[in-house]
MIDOSE-1310 file (N, C-alpha, C; in nm, 2 decimals, decimal comma, always signed):
residues 268
mqap	-2,74/-4,23/-2,03/-2,74/-4,26/-2,23/-2,58/-4,34/-2,27; -2,67/-4,46/-2,36/-2,58/-4,52/-2,36/-2,46/-4,50/-2,48; -2,31/-4,46/-2,47/-2,22/-4,45/-2,55/-2,23/-4,50/-2,70; -2,24/-4,44/-2,81/-2,27/-4,48/-2,91/-2,15/-4,59/-2,99
vmvl	-2,21/-4,71/-3,05/-2,09/-4,79/-3,09/-2,07/-4,78/-3,20; -1,92/-4,73/-3,23/-1,88/-4,77/-3,37/-1,78/-4,87/-3,40; -1,80/-4,94/-3,56/-1,71/-5,06/-3,57/-1,59/-5,01/-3,64; -1,48/-4,96/-3,64/-1,35/-4,96/-3,72/-1,25/-5,03/-3,70
nant	-1,16/-5,04/-3,84/-1,07/-5,10/-3,86/-0,95/-5,06/-3,77; -0,85/-5,16/-3,70/-0,82/-5,16/-3,66/-0,68/-5,06/-3,66; -0,67/-5,03/-3,76/-0,55/-4,93/-3,80/-0,62/-4,79/-3,82; -0,73/-4,77/-3,76/-0,80/-4,65/-3,81/-0,80/-4,51/-3,68
qret	-0,78/-4,42/-3,72/-0,74/-4,30/-3,60/-0,88/-4,18/-3,60; -0,91/-4,17/-3,47/-1,05/-4,12/-3,51/-1,02/-4,02/-3,40; -1,04/-3,89/-3,47/-1,02/-3,78/-3,38/-1,13/-3,70/-3,42; -1,17/-3,60/-3,30/-1,30/-3,52/-3,26/-1,24/-3,38/-3,20
grsa	-1,36/-3,29/-3,23/-1,31/-3,15/-3,15/-1,20/-3,09/-3,22; -1,13/-3,01/-3,09/-1,01/-2,90/-3,10/-0,86/-3,04/-3,19; -0,92/-3,10/-3,17/-0,75/-3,22/-3,19/-0,77/-3,28/-3,37; -0,92/-3,26/-3,39/-0,97/-3,29/-3,51/-0,94/-3,14/-3,60
qisn	-0,95/-3,07/-3,55/-0,93/-2,92/-3,64/-0,80/-2,88/-3,65; -0,71/-2,88/-3,56/-0,55/-2,91/-3,54/-0,50/-2,99/-3,65; -0,54/-3,06/-3,66/-0,51/-3,20/-3,72/-0,51/-3,17/-3,90; -0,66/-3,12/-3,93/-0,69/-3,08/-4,04/-0,58/-2,96/-4,07
isaa	-0,58/-2,87/-3,96/-0,51/-2,75/-4,04/-0,35/-2,77/-4,05; -0,32/-2,85/-3,99/-0,18/-2,92/-4,02/-0,16/-3,00/-4,12; -0,24/-3,05/-4,17/-0,24/-3,13/-4,31/-0,23/-3,06/-4,44; -0,29/-2,95/-4,47/-0,31/-2,86/-4,50/-0,20/-2,75/-4,53
kava	-0,17/-2,71/-4,39/+0,01/-2,65/-4,40/+0,08/-2,74/-4,47; +0,10/-2,83/-4,44/+0,19/-2,94/-4,50/+0,21/-2,95/-4,67; +0,06/-2,97/-4,72/+0,04/-2,95/-4,85/+0,11/-2,85/-4,92; +0,06/-2,68/-4,87/+0,10/-2,60/-4,89/+0,24/-2,58/-4,86
diir	+0,32/-2,62/-4,78/+0,46/-2,62/-4,75/+0,55/-2,69/-4,92; +0,47/-2,79/-4,96/+0,50/-2,86/-5,00/+0,56/-2,79/-5,17; +0,47/-2,70/-5,21/+0,49/-2,62/-5,36/+0,50/-2,48/-5,30; +0,52/-2,43/-5,22/+0,54/-2,27/-5,12/+0,66/-2,24/-5,22
stlg	+0,80/-2,35/-5,24/+0,90/-2,27/-5,31/+0,90/-2,28/-5,46; +0,77/-2,31/-5,51/+0,71/-2,30/-5,67/+0,65/-2,15/-5,70; +0,64/-2,08/-5,64/+0,57/-1,95/-5,63/+0,64/-1,81/-5,61; +0,63/-1,75/-5,77/+0,70/-1,62/-5,74/+0,83/-1,66/-5,83
prsm	+0,88/-1,52/-5,87/+0,98/-1,49/-5,96/+1,11/-1,61/-5,94; +1,11/-1,62/-5,77/+1,26/-1,66/-5,77/+1,20/-1,84/-5,76; +1,11/-1,90/-5,82/+1,05/-2,02/-5,77/+1,14/-2,14/-5,85; +1,14/-2,24/-5,77/+1,27/-2,35/-5,82/+1,15/-2,47/-5,89
lkml	+1,16/-2,55/-5,94/+1,14/-2,63/-6,02/+1,16/-2,74/-5,94; +1,04/-2,86/-5,90/+1,05/-2,97/-5,83/+1,06/-3,11/-5,94; +1,15/-3,19/-5,92/+1,19/-3,34/-5,99/+1,07/-3,40/-5,89; +1,03/-3,49/-6,00/+0,95/-3,60/-5,95/+0,98/-3,72/-6,04
ldpm	+0,93/-3,83/-5,96/+0,96/-3,93/-6,01/+0,78/-4,00/-6,05; +0,76/-4,04/-6,14/+0,64/-4,11/-6,16/+0,65/-4,23/-6,15; +0,48/-4,28/-6,13/+0,49/-4,49/-6,10/+0,54/-4,51/-6,21; +0,54/-4,44/-6,32/+0,65/-4,56/-6,44/+0,78/-4,53/-6,48
ggiv	+0,83/-4,47/-6,35/+0,99/-4,45/-6,36/+1,05/-4,33/-6,40; +0,93/-4,25/-6,47/+0,96/-4,11/-6,52/+1,01/-4,00/-6,43; +1,09/-3,88/-6,49/+1,10/-3,79/-6,39/+1,06/-3,71/-6,48; +1,02/-3,61/-6,38/+0,90/-3,48/-6,46/+0,98/-3,37/-6,37
mtnd	+0,98/-3,26/-6,43/+1,05/-3,14/-6,37/+0,92/-2,98/-6,39; +0,91/-2,97/-6,32/+0,77/-2,86/-6,29/+0,77/-2,79/-6,18; +0,71/-2,65/-6,19/+0,71/-2,57/-6,08/+0,55/-2,56/-6,08; +0,46/-2,62/-6,17/+0,32/-2,63/-6,16/+0,26/-2,66/-6,05
gnci	+0,16/-2,62/-6,01/+0,11/-2,68/-5,86/+0,02/-2,81/-5,90; -0,04/-2,79/-5,94/-0,17/-2,86/-6,00/-0,06/-2,99/-6,07; +0,03/-2,98/-6,09/+0,07/-3,13/-6,17/+0,20/-3,18/-6,06; +0,23/-3,12/-5,97/+0,29/-3,16/-5,83/+0,19/-3,26/-5,76
lrev	+0,09/-3,18/-5,74/-0,01/-3,23/-5,64/-0,07/-3,40/-5,69; -0,05/-3,38/-5,83/-0,09/-3,53/-5,91/-0,05/-3,64/-5,87; +0,10/-3,60/-5,83/+0,19/-3,69/-5,78/+0,21/-3,74/-5,65; +0,11/-3,67/-5,60/+0,13/-3,63/-5,43/+0,02/-3,74/-5,39
dvth	+0,07/-3,87/-5,30/-0,03/-4,00/-5,24/-0,03/-3,92/-5,09; -0,14/-3,87/-5,08/-0,19/-3,85/-4,93/-0,30/-3,97/-4,88; -0,32/-3,93/-4,78/-0,46/-4,05/-4,73/-0,50/-3,95/-4,59; -0,47/-3,85/-4,55/-0,56/-3,73/-4,50/-0,67/-3,67/-4,58
paak	-0,75/-3,66/-4,54/-0,90/-3,62/-4,57/-0,85/-3,45/-4,63; -0,84/-3,39/-4,51/-0,83/-3,19/-4,56/-0,67/-3,22/-4,63; -0,58/-3,30/-4,65/-0,48/-3,29/-4,77/-0,56/-3,31/-4,87; -0,62/-3,40/-4,89/-0,72/-3,46/-5,04/-0,76/-3,38/-5,11
smie	-0,90/-3,24/-4,96/-0,98/-3,14/-5,01/-0,85/-3,04/-5,03; -0,69/-3,00/-5,02/-0,69/-2,94/-5,10/-0,59/-2,94/-5,20; -0,58/-3,10/-5,23/-0,56/-3,15/-5,38/-0,70/-3,10/-5,49; -0,79/-3,14/-5,44/-0,92/-3,11/-5,50/-0,92/-2,98/-5,53
lsra	-0,94/-2,90/-5,43/-0,90/-2,75/-5,43/-0,85/-2,69/-5,58; -0,71/-2,75/-5,60/-0,59/-2,75/-5,71/-0,68/-2,76/-5,81; -0,73/-2,88/-5,81/-0,77/-2,94/-5,97/-0,88/-2,89/-5,99; -0,99/-2,84/-5,86/-1,08/-2,74/-5,92/-1,09/-2,59/-5,98
qdee	-0,94/-2,53/-5,94/-0,88/-2,43/-5,95/-0,81/-2,45/-6,12; -0,76/-2,54/-6,11/-0,72/-2,55/-6,26/-0,85/-2,60/-6,40; -0,93/-2,64/-6,36/-1,01/-2,72/-6,44/-1,10/-2,57/-6,47; -1,14/-2,48/-6,36/-1,23/-2,31/-6,39/-1,16/-2,21/-6,43
vgdg	-1,03/-2,21/-6,38/-0,93/-2,10/-6,46/-0,81/-2,14/-6,51; -0,79/-2,23/-6,49/-0,63/-2,28/-6,58/-0,52/-2,23/-6,53; -0,53/-2,12/-6,41/-0,40/-2,13/-6,37/-0,45/-2,05/-6,21; -0,33/-2,04/-6,17/-0,31/-1,99/-6,00/-0,35/-2,12/-5,92
ttsv	-0,30/-2,23/-5,97/-0,30/-2,32/-5,87/-0,25/-2,38/-5,76; -0,08/-2,29/-5,81/+0,00/-2,28/-5,63/-0,10/-2,16/-5,55; -0,08/-2,05/-5,62/-0,16/-1,94/-5,51/-0,26/-1,99/-5,44; -0,35/-2,08/-5,51/-0,49/-2,07/-5,43/-0,43/-2,18/-5,30
iila	-0,32/-2,28/-5,31/-0,27/-2,39/-5,23/-0,23/-2,30/-5,11; -0,15/-2,22/-5,13/-0,05/-2,15/-5,03/-0,18/-2,06/-4,96; -0,27/-1,99/-5,05/-0,33/-1,91/-4,99/-0,44/-1,96/-4,89; -0,48/-2,09/-4,94/-0,56/-2,13/-4,83/-0,50/-2,20/-4,73
gell	-0,39/-2,22/-4,73/-0,30/-2,31/-4,65/-0,26/-2,19/-4,53; -0,24/-2,04/-4,57/-0,19/-1,93/-4,47/-0,34/-1,91/-4,39; -0,44/-1,92/-4,50/-0,58/-1,86/-4,40/-0,59/-1,95/-4,26; -0,59/-2,08/-4,31/-0,60/-2,19/-4,21/-0,50/-2,17/-4,07
alse	-0,38/-2,13/-4,10/-0,29/-2,11/-4,04/-0,33/-1,98/-3,89; -0,34/-1,92/-4,01/-0,35/-1,82/-3,91/-0,53/-1,80/-3,81; -0,63/-1,86/-3,87/-0,72/-1,94/-3,82/-0,70/-2,01/-3,67; -0,58/-2,09/-3,68/-0,57/-2,18/-3,57/-0,55/-2,08/-3,40
plln	-0,49/-1,98/-3,44/-0,49/-1,92/-3,29/-0,64/-1,87/-3,30; -0,72/-1,84/-3,35/-0,86/-1,78/-3,34/-0,94/-1,93/-3,23; -0,89/-2,03/-3,29/-0,97/-2,13/-3,28/-0,92/-2,14/-3,13; -0,78/-2,15/-3,07/-0,74/-2,13/-2,97/-0,82/-2,06/-2,86
rnlh	-0,84/-1,95/-2,90/-0,90/-1,82/-2,85/-1,11/-1,88/-2,84; -1,10/-2,00/-2,87/-1,25/-2,05/-2,82/-1,31/-1,96/-2,95; -1,30/-1,92/-3,05/-1,40/-1,86/-3,13/-1,44/-1,97/-3,23; -1,60/-1,96/-3,26/-1,62/-2,08/-3,31/-1,62/-2,08/-3,48
ptvi	-1,58/-2,18/-3,54/-1,55/-2,20/-3,70/-1,63/-2,10/-3,75; -1,78/-2,11/-3,73/-1,89/-2,03/-3,84/-1,86/-1,86/-3,80; -1,79/-1,86/-3,67/-1,74/-1,71/-3,65/-1,61/-1,67/-3,74; -1,57/-1,75/-3,77/-1,41/-1,73/-3,84/-1,44/-1,71/-4,00
vrgl	-1,56/-1,80/-4,04/-1,58/-1,81/-4,16/-1,67/-1,71/-4,23; -1,74/-1,68/-4,11/-1,81/-1,51/-4,11/-1,70/-1,39/-4,15; -1,61/-1,41/-4,09/-1,53/-1,30/-4,09/-1,45/-1,29/-4,24; -1,40/-1,43/-4,27/-1,32/-1,46/-4,39/-1,44/-1,42/-4,50
nlal	-1,55/-1,42/-4,50/-1,61/-1,38/-4,61/-1,60/-1,21/-4,64; -1,64/-1,14/-4,51/-1,64/-1,04/-4,51/-1,49/-0,97/-4,56; -1,43/-1,04/-4,54/-1,27/-1,03/-4,60/-1,27/-1,04/-4,73; -1,38/-1,12/-4,82/-1,34/-1,20/-4,93/-1,42/-1,05/-5,03
qrcm	-1,52/-0,99/-4,95/-1,62/-0,91/-5,03/-1,50/-0,75/-5,03; -1,46/-0,73/-4,93/-1,32/-0,63/-4,95/-1,25/-0,65/-5,05; -1,19/-0,77/-5,05/-1,08/-0,78/-5,17/-1,15/-0,80/-5,31; -1,28/-0,81/-5,33/-1,30/-0,79/-5,45/-1,35/-0,64/-5,49
eicn	-1,41/-0,55/-5,40/-1,44/-0,44/-5,40/-1,27/-0,39/-5,45; -1,12/-0,42/-5,37/-1,05/-0,35/-5,43/-0,99/-0,38/-5,54; -1,04/-0,52/-5,58/-0,95/-0,57/-5,73/-1,04/-0,49/-5,80; -1,17/-0,46/-5,78/-1,23/-0,35/-5,93/-1,23/-0,23/-5,93
eiar	-1,13/-0,15/-5,80/-1,12/-0,08/-5,83/-0,99/-0,05/-5,87; -0,86/-0,15/-5,86/-0,76/-0,12/-5,91/-0,73/-0,22/-6,06; -0,85/-0,25/-6,06/-0,85/-0,35/-6,24/-0,86/-0,23/-6,35; -0,82/-0,25/-6,44/-0,82/-0,21/-6,57/-0,88/-0,26/-6,71
evnv	-0,92/-0,23/-6,84/-0,94/-0,30/-6,89/-0,83/-0,30/-6,99; -0,87/-0,41/-7,06/-0,72/-0,46/-7,14/-0,85/-0,49/-7,29; -0,73/-0,38/-7,40/-0,78/-0,42/-7,49/-0,72/-0,53/-7,60; -0,81/-0,62/-7,62/-0,77/-0,72/-7,69/-0,72/-0,74/-7,85
edte	-0,76/-0,65/-7,87/-0,71/-0,61/-7,99/-0,59/-0,57/-8,01; -0,52/-0,51/-7,91/-0,42/-0,47/-7,89/-0,29/-0,58/-7,88; -0,23/-0,66/-8,04/-0,17/-0,70/-8,04/-0,03/-0,76/-7,91; +0,03/-0,59/-7,86/+0,16/-0,59/-7,77/+0,12/-0,61/-7,64
emfd	-0,02/-0,52/-7,63/-0,06/-0,55/-7,47/-0,10/-0,67/-7,47; -0,14/-0,77/-7,52/-0,20/-0,91/-7,51/-0,08/-0,98/-7,48; +0,06/-0,95/-7,58/+0,16/-1,06/-7,56/+0,23/-1,03/-7,38; +0,23/-0,90/-7,36/+0,28/-0,85/-7,20/+0,18/-0,93/-7,17
lvna	+0,03/-0,94/-7,14/-0,04/-0,99/-7,03/+0,00/-1,13/-7,03; +0,04/-1,20/-7,16/+0,00/-1,30/-7,17/+0,19/-1,38/-7,09; +0,25/-1,32/-7,10/+0,41/-1,32/-7,08/+0,42/-1,29/-6,94; +0,29/-1,23/-6,88/+0,34/-1,22/-6,69/+0,29/-1,35/-6,67
avgt	+0,21/-1,43/-6,74/+0,11/-1,54/-6,68/+0,21/-1,68/-6,72; +0,29/-1,69/-6,81/+0,35/-1,81/-6,81/+0,53/-1,74/-6,83; +0,55/-1,68/-6,80/+0,68/-1,62/-6,77/+0,75/-1,72/-6,65; +0,72/-1,78/-6,57/+0,77/-1,85/-6,48/+0,75/-1,99/-6,50
kfsa	+0,70/-2,03/-6,64/+0,72/-2,19/-6,69/+0,76/-2,21/-6,74; +0,85/-2,17/-6,81/+0,93/-2,20/-6,89/+1,08/-2,09/-6,91; +1,19/-2,16/-6,95/+1,35/-2,11/-6,94/+1,33/-2,00/-7,02; +1,38/-1,85/-7,01/+1,39/-1,74/-7,03/+1,40/-1,74/-7,21
rwnk	+1,51/-1,84/-7,25/+1,55/-1,87/-7,37/+1,40/-1,87/-7,47; +1,32/-1,97/-7,43/+1,23/-2,00/-7,50/+1,07/-1,93/-7,49; +1,09/-1,82/-7,38/+0,98/-1,76/-7,30/+0,87/-1,67/-7,42; +0,97/-1,61/-7,52/+0,93/-1,53/-7,59/+0,85/-1,59/-7,73
kmvg	+0,90/-1,73/-7,78/+0,86/-1,81/-7,85/+0,72/-1,88/-7,81; +0,70/-1,90/-7,67/+0,63/-2,01/-7,62/+0,46/-1,88/-7,60; +0,52/-1,71/-7,54/+0,42/-1,66/-7,56/+0,35/-1,61/-7,70; +0,40/-1,62/-7,77/+0,38/-1,61/-7,90/+0,30/-1,71/-7,98
male	+0,29/-1,86/-7,93/+0,26/-1,95/-7,96/+0,11/-1,94/-7,87; +0,14/-1,94/-7,78/+0,01/-1,91/-7,69/-0,04/-1,81/-7,74; -0,07/-1,71/-7,75/-0,13/-1,58/-7,82/-0,19/-1,65/-7,98; -0,10/-1,69/-8,03/-0,15/-1,70/-8,17/-0,26/-1,83/-8,17
avlk	-0,26/-1,93/-8,09/-0,36/-2,05/-8,07/-0,45/-1,97/-8,03; -0,51/-1,87/-7,94/-0,60/-1,84/-7,85/-0,64/-1,77/-7,97; -0,61/-1,70/-8,07/-0,68/-1,59/-8,15/-0,75/-1,68/-8,25; -0,67/-1,81/-8,30/-0,72/-1,85/-8,42/-0,87/-1,94/-8,33
ivkd	-0,85/-1,96/-8,21/-0,96/-2,03/-8,16/-1,11/-1,91/-8,09; -1,07/-1,82/-8,12/-1,18/-1,69/-8,00/-1,29/-1,72/-8,11; -1,39/-1,72/-8,07/-1,52/-1,72/-8,15/-1,66/-1,59/-8,10; -1,67/-1,52/-8,14/-1,75/-1,37/-8,10/-1,89/-1,44/-8,15
pgdg	-1,96/-1,48/-8,04/-2,12/-1,46/-8,05/-2,19/-1,31/-8,10; -2,17/-1,23/-8,10/-2,22/-1,13/-8,13/-2,32/-1,10/-8,00; -2,41/-1,00/-8,02/-2,53/-0,96/-7,94/-2,49/-0,91/-7,83; -2,34/-0,88/-7,81/-2,26/-0,81/-7,70/-2,25/-0,87/-7,61
rpke	-2,23/-1,03/-7,66/-2,23/-1,13/-7,57/-2,02/-1,12/-7,58; -1,97/-1,19/-7,43/-1,88/-1,22/-7,44/-1,79/-1,27/-7,52; -1,69/-1,30/-7,56/-1,60/-1,41/-7,68/-1,59/-1,52/-7,58; -1,59/-1,59/-7,69/-1,54/-1,77/-7,63/-1,45/-1,82/-7,68
vdik	-1,37/-1,88/-7,58/-1,25/-1,93/-7,60/-1,21/-2,05/-7,56; -1,25/-2,17/-7,60/-1,31/-2,31/-7,53/-1,16/-2,39/-7,59; -1,09/-2,33/-7,50/-0,95/-2,42/-7,56/-0,94/-2,61/-7,50; -1,03/-2,63/-7,41/-1,06/-2,75/-7,39/-1,10/-2,84/-7,54
ryak	-1,17/-2,78/-7,62/-1,26/-2,84/-7,72/-1,17/-2,84/-7,86; -1,13/-2,69/-7,89/-1,06/-2,65/-7,98/-0,90/-2,65/-8,00; -0,84/-2,62/-7,88/-0,72/-2,68/-7,87/-0,66/-2,78/-7,81; -0,54/-2,84/-7,86/-0,44/-2,96/-7,80/-0,31/-2,92/-7,83
vekv	-0,24/-2,97/-7,76/-0,11/-3,02/-7,70/-0,07/-3,14/-7,76; +0,02/-3,14/-7,91/+0,07/-3,31/-7,96/+0,19/-3,25/-7,94; +0,25/-3,39/-7,86/+0,38/-3,38/-7,81/+0,46/-3,52/-7,91; +0,59/-3,50/-7,97/+0,61/-3,56/-8,05/+0,78/-3,60/-8,01
pgge	+0,80/-3,71/-7,98/+0,97/-3,68/-7,89/+1,04/-3,67/-8,02; +1,17/-3,62/-7,97/+1,28/-3,61/-8,05/+1,22/-3,40/-8,08; +1,39/-3,37/-8,10/+1,36/-3,24/-8,17/+1,39/-3,11/-8,04; +1,34/-2,99/-8,07/+1,42/-2,94/-7,98/+1,27/-2,83/-7,95
vddc	+1,28/-2,74/-7,81/+1,14/-2,66/-7,85/+1,12/-2,54/-7,93; +1,21/-2,49/-7,99/+1,22/-2,45/-8,10/+1,15/-2,48/-8,25; +1,12/-2,60/-8,24/+1,07/-2,67/-8,32/+0,93/-2,71/-8,35; +0,89/-2,66/-8,22/+0,72/-2,64/-8,22/+0,66/-2,53/-8,29
kvla	+0,56/-2,54/-8,28/+0,46/-2,48/-8,40/+0,32/-2,47/-8,36; +0,30/-2,35/-8,41/+0,08/-2,40/-8,40/+0,01/-2,45/-8,53; -0,07/-2,52/-8,54/-0,10/-2,56/-8,69/-0,25/-2,55/-8,64; -0,30/-2,43/-8,77/-0,47/-2,40/-8,78/-0,52/-2,56/-8,88
gvmf	-0,56/-2,63/-8,80/-0,62/-2,76/-8,85/-0,62/-2,87/-8,76; -0,61/-2,98/-8,83/-0,62/-3,15/-8,75/-0,50/-3,19/-8,77; -0,43/-3,27/-8,65/-0,31/-3,33/-8,65/-0,33/-3,47/-8,63; -0,26/-3,56/-8,66/-0,28/-3,72/-8,63/-0,12/-3,73/-8,60
nkdv	-0,11/-3,79/-8,52/+0,07/-3,81/-8,47/+0,05/-4,00/-8,53; +0,09/-4,00/-8,63/+0,11/-4,11/-8,74/+0,25/-4,12/-8,80; +0,27/-4,26/-8,79/+0,41/-4,28/-8,83/+0,38/-4,32/-8,98; +0,46/-4,31/-9,13/+0,41/-4,35/-9,24/+0,44/-4,50/-9,23
thpk	+0,40/-4,60/-9,33/+0,38/-4,66/-9,32/+0,46/-4,74/-9,44; +0,56/-4,68/-9,52/+0,63/-4,71/-9,61/+0,74/-4,57/-9,63; +0,83/-4,65/-9,64/+0,97/-4,53/-9,64/+0,95/-4,47/-9,79; +0,90/-4,53/-9,88/+0,87/-4,45/-10,01/+0,73/-4,35/-9,99
mrrr	+0,66/-4,31/-9,93/+0,58/-4,23/-9,91/+0,60/-4,09/-9,93; +0,54/-4,01/-9,95/+0,58/-3,87/-9,96/+0,53/-3,80/-9,84; +0,64/-3,72/-9,81/+0,57/-3,66/-9,66/+0,51/-3,52/-9,70; +0,49/-3,45/-9,76/+0,38/-3,37/-9,81/+0,34/-3,37/-9,93
ienp	+0,18/-3,35/-9,91/+0,10/-3,36/-10,01/+0,01/-3,19/-10,02; -0,02/-3,15/-10,10/-0,05/-3,00/-10,13/-0,21/-3,03/-10,16; -0,29/-3,03/-10,18/-0,43/-3,01/-10,10/-0,44/-3,14/-10,17; -0,45/-3,23/-10,05/-0,48/-3,36/-10,10/-0,64/-3,42/-10,12
rill	-0,69/-3,51/-10,10/-0,84/-3,56/-10,11/-0,79/-3,65/-9,98; -0,88/-3,62/-9,86/-0,92/-3,66/-9,79/-1,04/-3,75/-9,76; -1,00/-3,92/-9,73/-1,14/-3,99/-9,73/-1,14/-4,02/-9,56; -1,30/-4,00/-9,55/-1,32/-4,03/-9,37/-1,39/-4,15/-9,40
ldcp	-1,31/-4,27/-9,32/-1,37/-4,40/-9,26/-1,46/-4,39/-9,17; -1,55/-4,52/-9,14/-1,61/-4,54/-9,01/-1,56/-4,69/-8,96; -1,44/-4,74/-9,07/-1,43/-4,87/-9,01/-1,26/-4,88/-9,05; -1,22/-4,96/-8,98/-1,09/-5,01/-8,99/-1,03/-5,03/-9,17
leyk	-0,94/-4,97/-9,19/-0,88/-4,97/-9,32/-0,78/-5,08/-9,32; -0,77/-5,21/-9,26/-0,70/-5,31/-9,28/-0,77/-5,44/-9,26; -0,67/-5,56/-9,29/-0,76/-5,67/-9,30/-0,77/-5,72/-9,15; -0,86/-5,81/-9,20/-0,94/-5,84/-9,03/-0,85/-5,98/-9,03
kges	-0,82/-5,99/-8,88/-0,75/-6,07/-8,81/-0,85/-6,17/-8,79; -0,82/-6,27/-8,80/-0,92/-6,40/-8,74/-0,83/-6,45/-8,53; -0,93/-6,52/-8,52/-0,96/-6,52/-8,39/-0,88/-6,58/-8,37; -0,83/-6,66/-8,45/-0,72/-6,76/-8,40/-0,59/-6,76/-8,50
qtnv	-0,50/-6,85/-8,46/-0,40/-6,88/-8,55/-0,45/-6,95/-8,66; -0,39/-6,90/-8,81/-0,50/-6,97/-8,95/-0,38/-6,98/-9,06; -0,41/-7,11/-9,10/-0,30/-7,11/-9,24/-0,37/-7,10/-9,34; -0,38/-7,02/-9,46/-0,48/-7,00/-9,57/-0,33/-7,04/-9,70
evtk	-0,41/-7,10/-9,77/-0,33/-7,14/-9,92/-0,36/-7,08/-10,03; -0,30/-6,95/-10,09/-0,38/-6,88/-10,19/-0,34/-6,96/-10,33; -0,43/-7,02/-10,41/-0,33/-7,02/-10,55/-0,39/-6,97/-10,63; -0,48/-6,89/-10,69/-0,51/-6,85/-10,76/-0,57/-6,71/-10,68
eedw	-0,58/-6,62/-10,83/-0,63/-6,45/-10,77/-0,77/-6,47/-10,71; -0,84/-6,56/-10,77/-1,03/-6,59/-10,75/-0,98/-6,61/-10,56; -0,94/-6,70/-10,55/-0,88/-6,73/-10,39/-0,91/-6,61/-10,32; -0,80/-6,52/-10,35/-0,75/-6,40/-10,28/-0,85/-6,30/-10,24
ntll	-0,96/-6,30/-10,33/-1,09/-6,23/-10,31/-1,18/-6,29/-10,24; -1,18/-6,43/-10,25/-1,26/-6,45/-10,15/-1,26/-6,42/-10,03; -1,13/-6,43/-9,97/-1,03/-6,43/-9,85/-1,09/-6,28/-9,79; -1,06/-6,21/-9,88/-1,08/-6,05/-9,84/-1,26/-6,06/-9,80
């Protein structure tokens, strides 16, 4: 039988069989090792340099992996796993990467014992079912109407995201924001919290963390056009326009001489 003909780039490296499996596991473990030190009560921040030259300090797994440029397919799959976890759950991006890396690391000795990958996957599925049973046994219901209990719950989730100095304020703001946008559809259905649609974080340069607040309404980050404009208006009248409130600029450089008021009206 004639061997298959493959046309590849000169710099392309092709691996098959056991070597490809080991390479994928090594790449996944490397990604997990990058963010391993950012998990737990003694987690450390990572200092990142973004493409624009800015410095970012964070211990969020998804934020860190977004700045990592990888070419290995298995490493890219791990980054996609973190992104999917962030979109579906909103938390646990670091934990899911480390867990996936450990599962693959523990699968390597089984591959060396010539166990087929489908057999390993079947065993992992059985372990998953057992984990879900244990979680259902030890889980307890949370009273969402109890503010103190909800505060402790949120505090456990965001306790490693901020310094202890601002932890209480951030937890209170997060809880206040969620309580403002929660919707009860009734009919016994669970409450809906659509954060992506009804909540937005607006970053304003300057100030301190203590200046942050939750606004129940709409916010536009715009500067005043004149120094004498009022900074606060009670019960304002709001006009909504679907067109720009400005003079239309010419397509090319234009010089206009206005001699009387009628000419100005014609120009506008």
